[in-house]
C-alpha positions in Angstrom: 96.3 110.5 71.4 95.2 106.8 71.8 93.3 107.5 74.9 91.4 110.4 73.3 90.6 108.2 70.3 89.2 105.5 72.6 87.1 108.1 74.4 85.8 109.5 71.1 84.8 106.1 69.7 83.3 104.8 73.0 82.4 107.8 75.2 80.1 105.8 77.5 82.8 103.2 78.2 80.8 100.2 76.9 82.4 96.8 76.9 84.5 96.8 73.7 83.8 93.2 72.7 80.1 93.7 73.1 79.9 96.8 71.0 82.2 95.4 68.3 80.1 92.2 68.1 76.9 94.2 68.0 78.4 96.2 65.1 79.5 93.0 63.3 75.9 91.7 63.6 74.4 95.0 62.5 76.5 94.9 59.2 75.8 91.1 58.9 79.5 90.2 59.0 78.6 87.5 61.6 75.4 85.6 62.4 73.2 86.2 65.4 74.8 83.5 67.4 78.3 85.1 67.4 79.1 86.4 70.9 81.6 88.7 72.6 83.2 85.6 74.0 83.7 84.2 70.5 85.5 87.5 69.5 87.7 87.2 72.6 88.6 83.7 71.8 89.4 84.7 68.2 86.6 82.6 66.6 86.3 83.5 62.9 89.0 86.2 63.1 91.0 84.7 60.2 87.8 85.1 58.1 86.9 88.6 59.5 90.4 90.1 59.6 91.1 92.8 57.0 87.5 93.0 55.8 85.8 96.4 55.4 83.1 95.4 57.9 85.6 94.3 60.6 87.9 97.3 60.1 84.8 99.6 60.3 83.5 98.0 63.4 86.8 98.2 65.1 87.3 101.8 64.2 83.8 103.0 65.1 81.7 100.2 66.7 78.8 102.5 67.8 78.2 104.1 64.4 79.6 102.0 61.6 76.8 100.7 59.4 74.2 103.0 60.9 74.2 105.6 58.2 
């Protein structure tokens, strides 16, 4: 089931960190200078973890905040 969920939420196979960071920027959870490398390094994760924006961007990074 996990593979199917991953395919459903990212059917084009985009880089996960890039689409999550784009989502976080879209919903203004991080500023424009935040990068996929920052996410990989765990920068600001203690502040972001368990927020609605972070949870939404992890669950549906391509669509969260677009509607």
